[in-house]
C-alpha positions as CSV (number, residue, x, y, z in Angstrom):
1,X,46.1,16.8,-8.7
2,X,44.7,15.1,-5.5
3,X,41.4,14.5,-7.3
4,X,43.4,12.7,-10.1
5,X,45.3,10.6,-7.7
6,X,42.0,9.7,-5.8
7,X,40.4,8.7,-9.2
8,X,43.4,6.5,-10.2
9,X,43.4,4.8,-6.8
10,X,39.7,4.0,-7.1
11,X,40.3,2.5,-10.6
12,X,43.1,0.4,-9.3
13,X,40.9,-0.8,-6.5
14,X,38.0,-1.6,-8.6
15,X,40.3,-3.4,-10.9
16,X,41.7,-5.5,-8.1
17,X,38.2,-6.3,-6.8
18,X,37.1,-7.6,-10.3
19,X,40.2,-9.7,-10.5
20,X,39.3,-11.7,-7.2
21,X,35.6,-11.8,-7.8
22,X,34.9,-15.4,-8.7
23,X,32.9,-16.4,-11.7
24,X,30.0,-18.3,-10.4
25,X,28.8,-21.2,-12.3
26,X,25.1,-21.6,-11.4
27,X,24.1,-24.7,-13.6
28,X,24.0,-27.8,-11.4
29,X,25.7,-30.3,-13.8
30,X,28.7,-27.9,-14.2
31,X,29.5,-28.0,-10.4
32,X,32.3,-30.1,-9.2
33,X,31.7,-33.3,-7.4
34,X,33.6,-34.2,-4.3
35,X,33.6,-34.1,-0.5
36,X,33.1,-30.5,0.9
37,X,33.5,-29.0,4.5
38,X,31.8,-26.0,5.9
39,X,33.7,-22.7,5.6
40,X,33.1,-21.7,9.2
41,X,33.8,-18.1,8.6
42,X,31.0,-18.1,6.1
43,X,28.3,-20.0,7.6
44,X,25.1,-18.9,9.5
45,X,22.6,-21.0,11.4
46,X,19.2,-19.4,12.5
47,X,16.1,-20.5,14.4
48,X,12.9,-18.8,14.4
49,X,9.7,-19.4,16.7
50,X,6.5,-17.7,17.4
51,X,6.2,-15.8,20.7
52,X,2.8,-15.2,22.2
53,X,1.2,-15.1,18.8
54,X,2.5,-11.7,18.4
55,X,6.1,-12.1,16.8
56,X,8.8,-14.3,15.6
57,X,11.7,-14.7,17.8
58,X,15.0,-15.2,16.0
59,X,18.2,-16.6,17.4
60,X,21.4,-18.2,16.1
61,X,24.1,-20.8,16.9
62,X,27.6,-19.6,16.4
63,X,29.4,-23.0,16.6
64,X,28.4,-25.7,14.1
65,X,30.1,-27.8,11.4
66,X,29.0,-29.6,8.4
67,X,30.1,-31.8,5.6
68,X,28.7,-32.6,2.2
69,X,29.2,-35.4,-0.3
70,X,28.2,-34.0,-3.6
71,X,27.8,-35.3,-7.2
72,X,25.8,-33.2,-9.6
73,X,25.4,-36.4,-11.9
74,X,24.0,-38.5,-9.0
75,X,22.2,-36.1,-6.7
76,X,20.3,-38.9,-5.0
77,X,23.7,-40.0,-3.5
78,X,24.4,-36.6,-1.9
79,X,24.8,-36.8,1.9
80,X,24.7,-33.8,4.3
81,X,25.7,-34.1,7.9
82,X,25.8,-31.3,10.6
83,X,26.8,-30.9,14.3
84,X,25.6,-27.9,16.5
85,X,27.3,-26.9,19.8
86,X,24.1,-26.0,21.9
87,X,26.1,-23.7,24.3
88,X,26.8,-21.4,21.1
89,X,23.2,-20.2,21.3
90,X,23.2,-16.4,20.6
91,X,20.1,-14.5,21.5
92,X,21.8,-11.3,22.8
93,X,20.3,-11.9,26.4
94,X,22.8,-13.8,28.8
95,X,20.0,-14.3,31.5
96,X,17.6,-15.9,29.1
97,X,20.3,-18.0,27.6
98,X,21.2,-19.4,31.0
99,X,17.5,-20.3,31.5
100,X,17.4,-22.0,28.1
101,X,20.4,-24.0,28.7
102,X,18.6,-25.8,31.8
103,X,16.7,-28.9,32.0
104,X,13.3,-27.6,31.0
105,X,14.6,-26.2,27.7
106,X,17.9,-27.4,25.9
107,X,19.2,-29.4,28.9
108,X,22.7,-28.6,27.6
109,X,24.8,-30.2,30.3
110,X,23.4,-33.7,29.3
111,X,23.0,-32.9,25.7
112,X,25.7,-30.6,24.5
113,X,25.2,-31.2,20.8
114,X,22.4,-31.8,18.3
115,X,23.2,-33.4,14.9
116,X,21.5,-34.0,11.5
117,X,22.4,-36.8,9.1
118,X,20.7,-37.1,5.8
119,X,19.3,-40.3,4.5
120,X,17.7,-39.4,1.1
121,X,17.5,-36.5,-1.4
122,X,14.6,-35.8,-3.6
123,X,14.8,-33.2,-6.5
124,X,12.3,-30.4,-6.5
125,X,13.7,-28.3,-9.3
126,X,17.1,-27.9,-11.1
127,X,18.7,-26.3,-8.0
128,X,16.4,-27.3,-5.1
129,X,16.2,-30.5,-3.2
130,X,14.6,-32.1,-0.2
131,X,17.3,-33.6,2.3
132,X,15.4,-35.9,4.5
133,X,17.4,-37.2,7.5
134,X,17.6,-37.8,11.2
135,X,17.7,-35.1,13.7
136,X,19.3,-36.1,17.1
137,X,18.6,-33.8,19.8
138,X,18.0,-34.1,23.7
139,X,18.4,-37.9,23.5
140,X,15.6,-38.3,20.8
141,X,16.0,-39.1,17.1
142,X,13.3,-38.0,14.7
143,X,13.2,-37.7,10.9
144,X,13.0,-34.2,9.4
145,X,13.1,-32.6,6.0
146,X,15.1,-29.7,4.9
147,X,14.7,-27.8,1.6
148,X,18.1,-27.1,0.2
149,X,19.3,-24.9,-2.6
150,X,22.5,-25.0,-4.5
151,X,23.4,-21.4,-5.4
152,X,26.4,-22.1,-7.7
153,X,30.1,-22.8,-7.6
154,X,33.4,-21.1,-8.3
155,X,37.1,-21.2,-7.6
156,X,37.6,-19.1,-4.6
157,X,40.9,-17.1,-4.9
158,X,40.5,-16.1,-1.1
159,X,40.7,-19.7,0.0
160,X,42.3,-21.4,-2.9
161,X,39.6,-23.9,-3.0
162,X,36.3,-24.6,-5.2
163,X,33.4,-23.4,-3.3
164,X,29.7,-24.2,-3.3
165,X,27.1,-21.7,-2.2
166,X,24.3,-23.5,-0.2
167,X,21.3,-22.7,1.9
168,X,18.6,-24.8,3.6
169,X,15.4,-24.3,5.5
170,X,13.3,-26.8,7.5
171,X,11.1,-27.1,10.5
172,X,10.3,-29.5,13.3
173,X,8.1,-29.6,16.4
174,X,10.0,-29.1,19.7
175,X,7.7,-31.1,21.6
176,X,8.7,-34.2,19.7
177,X,12.0,-33.9,21.4
178,X,10.8,-33.4,24.9
179,X,10.8,-29.6,24.8
180,X,7.2,-28.6,25.4
181,X,7.4,-25.9,28.0
182,X,4.9,-23.0,27.5
183,X,3.4,-24.5,24.3
184,X,1.4,-22.8,22.7
185,X,2.5,-19.4,24.3
186,X,5.8,-20.1,22.8
187,X,5.3,-21.8,19.4
188,X,5.8,-25.6,19.0
189,X,7.2,-25.3,15.6
190,X,10.9,-24.4,15.2
191,X,12.0,-23.2,12.0
192,X,15.8,-23.4,11.1
193,X,17.6,-21.7,8.2
194,X,21.3,-22.3,7.1
195,X,23.4,-20.2,4.8
196,X,26.8,-21.5,3.9
197,X,29.8,-21.8,1.7
198,X,31.2,-25.4,1.5
199,X,34.9,-25.7,0.5
200,X,35.9,-28.7,-1.7
201,X,38.4,-31.1,0.2
């Protein structure tokens, strides 16, 4: 009898899961145009940098926000903007974080945020695009390009809002922004990766 009850419970649970699982539309032209805001509970921002030529050091920022203006019929008009709180750096080493917040590295007290604002979009494939824009960090503004992928869209029953899946990857030289300590022992190239869900406003 217990096995029967357990089996019925599992079937009910699996049925509920299938009801709330969104039907994702992957074709770009079928995605909904509009202004989108980052779902902060489903966003990840990573950075990667070479260390001593031996390994790749990975960290993340836990506090950031982003907005996206998106029209699948006019992708060239898309606009992406993001703001990062530097103090939200997460490297699982409090002592090293304190050092990195100092003047030789992030100089966080004077420059508490970094920002990116796109200026142009170039198609690469049906779902991949190059977003070129300005990265503002440590009092310096430089153009960078990130490769962005739209993974699809769906009505999200958990939020009640239409949601886009999005990821992006790019790189820049930290020395361009006045952070050149220990180059080349610690790599100059910084790779950034973002994984996010955007909610339609």
